[in-house]
N, C-alpha and C positions, 0 to 999 in steps of 0.2 A: 350604612348611613345612619347614624342615631337620630333619633326623633327633635331633637332640638334645631338639629342642623337641618331636616327634611322641612319642617316648621318655615325655617330663615327662608329657604329655598322656595317655598312656595309663595312665601307674601314676596319676595323679589319680584319671582313671575305673575304676580296680579299686577302689581304696581307699573310692570312693564308694559300688560296688557292695557292696564287705564290710559297710560301713557300714548299708548299707541292707536286706542279707538279716540282717544281727547283730540292726537294729532287727525285723526281721517274723520274727525267732526269737525275742526279746525280747517281742512282743506276742503269739504264737501262747501261747510257757507263761504269760502271765497270764491269757489266754483258756484255757486248757486248766483252770489250777487254778479258774478261775472255772465253768467246763463241768462241772467233776468235784464242786465243791461241789456246784453246784445240783440236779447228777442223783442225790449224797447226799441234800440235803433231800430230792426227790422221792420217793425209794423206801428213808426213813427206815422201819425196823421189818421190810424184806424180810429174810427169813432168805436165806443163804449168797448173798448179795450184798454187795462191799466194794472197796473203793477202796483196792488196795494200792499206794504208790508212785504212779508214772504211769499205773496201769492200773485200770482196772475189773474185775474179775472176777466173775465167770456162774458158781454150779456146774452142771454140765450137768444136772442131775435136774431143775433150775427151766424149762427148754427144751426137755430130749431123752425120750424113753423112753430103756431101757439099748441099746446099739447099733442106735440110730435118727440117723436126722437131719433128720425131720421136725418141726417147732416145734409145740410143747404149745400150746393155747389159756392157758393160763396165762404160757407163756412170751413170747406173741403180746403180751399185755398188758405185760408187762413189758418190752421191745422198743420200743411204742408210744409210751409212757414217754420212753426213750433215744431214740425217733428227734424226738420234739417238740421234746427238749433241744434237740439237734445242732441241728435245721432252725433253731430260735429265737439258739442260738451262733452259727450257721454266718454272720450277718447282724455279727455282730460281729469277726467275725476280719477282718484287715484284707486288701482285696483283693487284693491283690500278695503274699501267703502262700502258698506252694504245698504246702496242709494235705493230709490222709487219716484217716479214722476206721480202723486196723487192727484189725482182728478174726481174733484167732486163735484157732483149736481146738487143744484138749487133751485126748489122752486116758490112760488108766493103763496101767499093762505089760501088762494081763492079754491077749493074743493075741485078736483079732476074724478069722474067715476063713469068710466065706460070700460068696455071688454077688456083693451087692453092695457090700459091703466085702472085698475081700480081705485088706487090714492095717486096723491103726489110721492107718496115712497118708491113706487113704481114705475113713476115716471122720470122723477130726479135720476133713479140707478141705472132706467136703460140709458137716458144721457150721457150719464159718466162714460157708463159698456161703452155705447156708441162712438164718444171720444177714443177711449180706450182702444179700442178695433180698429180706428184709424189711423195711431199711432203705429202702432205695431205695423199694420201694413205699409206704411209708410218708411217703415227700418227700424223702428224703436223696438227692443227684447223685450217680450211678455215677461220676464221677471223682471223686468225694470218698471213695470206699469200695475197702477191699484188703483179701481171703480169705489166709487164710495156715496152713496146718496144720502143726503142729510133731507128733505121733505121739505117745508116751508118752515124747519125748527132751527135755521141757522140766520135769521132775517140781517140784512142789512139796513134797511129802514125801515120804521113803522108808518113813514108816510109814501113812499115811492116804492108800489107795490114793484113794479118794471125792473128795478135793481136789482130784487132780491132774485128774479127769473138767470140762474147765472151759472155759469161753469169756471172753476176754482181749480189752478194748478199749482203746485206744488215741489216742490222738489227737495225731498226730507230722507231721513234713513229710515231703513224695512226696522 
């Protein structure tokens, strides 16, 4: 095959790959919208749980005691609903979509310093990991989960510190 023909073929293959990736992103976007709508419906009336843009925000007080990263029974119940919805919707996500549920842990700016959590970094990350482990135990595959800790560095409010203590879930591309 001549060099010009090979170059043309490569360009066509790249364009086809980009088009397929764009379609996959569109498919994930519509699935994400449907997922959060179904989740909002399933958790209607639950205080301190809300959808903000493309994120599902759960106040930490529903999941954990202050300064701890062990899920409370009420938190486990809430996350069971999330896991059930995610398992159901994962079947609707295109097989070629490279998606994950990102679990972000956030704290307020009050410093923590104990043997288990020397800083808010460790606490926020440990909480995200606790949620990821629970979701996995409820049937969400590990390869579809990501845990991240943001400490106090992504606040929602400068006045309401309790709002900053949260777990955020985001269905996104890997």
